[in-house]
DRENSETOR-528141 format. One line per 10 residues: number of its first residue (from 1); for each residue z, y, x of N, C-alpha, C, O, CB. Coordinates in steps of 0.1 Angstrom, whole numbers, always signed. Glycine has a CB too. Example, Ala and Ser with C-alpha at 12.3 -4.5 7.8 and 13.67 -1.06 7.14 Angstrom:
1 = +78 -57 +132 +78 -45 +123 +78 -33 +132 +85 -33 +142 +90 -45 +113 ~ +71 -22 +128 +71 -11 +137 +79 +0 +129 +80 +11 +134 +57 -6 +141
This chain:
1 = -189 -136 -476 -190 -144 -464 -203 -152 -463 -206 -157 -453 -178 -153 -463 ~ -210 -152 -474 -223 -160 -474 -233 -153 -465 -241 -159 -459 -228 -161 -489 ~ -232 -140 -464 -241 -132 -456 -240 -136 -441 -249 -138 -434 -239 -117 -458 ~ -227 -138 -437 -224 -141 -423 -230 -155 -421 -236 -158 -410 -209 -141 -421 ~ -229 -164 -430 -234 -178 -428 -249 -178 -427 -255 -184 -419 -229 -187 -440 ~ -255 -170 -436 -270 -169 -435 -275 -163 -422 -285 -167 -416 -275 -160 -447 ~ -267 -153 -417 -271 -147 -404 -270 -157 -393 -278 -157 -384 -262 -135 -401 ~ -259 -165 -393 -257 -175 -383 -269 -185 -383 -274 -189 -373 -244 -183 -384 ~ -272 -189 -395 -283 -199 -397 -296 -193 -392 -304 -200 -385 -285 -203 -412 ~ -299 -180 -395 -311 -173 -391 -312 -173 -376 -322 -175 -370 -312 -159 -397
11 = -301 -169 -369 -301 -168 -355 -303 -181 -348 -311 -182 -338 -288 -161 -349 ~ -297 -191 -354 -299 -205 -348 -313 -209 -349 -319 -215 -340 -290 -215 -355 ~ -319 -207 -361 -333 -212 -364 -343 -204 -355 -352 -210 -350 -337 -211 -378 ~ -341 -191 -353 -350 -183 -345 -349 -187 -331 -359 -187 -324 -347 -168 -347 ~ -337 -190 -326 -335 -195 -312 -342 -208 -310 -349 -210 -300 -320 -196 -309 ~ -341 -217 -320 -348 -230 -319 -363 -228 -319 -370 -235 -311 -344 -239 -331 ~ -368 -218 -327 -383 -216 -327 -387 -210 -313 -398 -215 -308 -387 -206 -338 ~ -380 -201 -308 -383 -195 -295 -383 -206 -284 -392 -206 -276 -374 -183 -291 ~ -373 -214 -285 -371 -225 -275 -383 -235 -276 -388 -239 -266 -358 -232 -277 ~ -387 -238 -288 -398 -248 -290 -411 -242 -285 -418 -249 -278 -399 -251 -305
21 = -413 -229 -288 -426 -223 -283 -426 -222 -268 -437 -224 -262 -428 -210 -290 ~ -415 -219 -262 -414 -218 -248 -417 -232 -241 -424 -233 -231 -400 -214 -244 ~ -411 -243 -247 -414 -256 -242 -429 -260 -243 -435 -265 -234 -405 -267 -249 ~ -435 -256 -255 -449 -259 -256 -457 -251 -246 -467 -257 -240 -454 -255 -271 ~ -454 -239 -243 -461 -231 -234 -460 -237 -220 -470 -238 -212 -456 -216 -233 ~ -448 -241 -216 -446 -247 -203 -453 -261 -201 -459 -263 -191 -431 -249 -200 ~ -453 -269 -212 -459 -282 -211 -474 -280 -210 -481 -287 -203 -456 -291 -223 ~ -480 -270 -217 -494 -267 -217 -498 -262 -203 -508 -266 -198 -498 -257 -227 ~ -489 -254 -197 -492 -249 -183 -492 -261 -173 -500 -261 -164 -482 -238 -179 ~ -482 -270 -174 -481 -281 -165 -493 -290 -167 -497 -296 -157 -468 -288 -167
31 = -497 -292 -179 -508 -302 -182 -521 -296 -177 -530 -304 -173 -509 -305 -197 ~ -523 -283 -177 -535 -277 -173 -538 -279 -158 -549 -274 -153 -535 -262 -176
């Protein structure tokens, strides 16, 4: 069951990274 937990953690962290980069892109576009 450890594999399932690792997978959940991985998907959550990757989602957070994508969300963070998306926000950075949008703020940069609005600031430009």
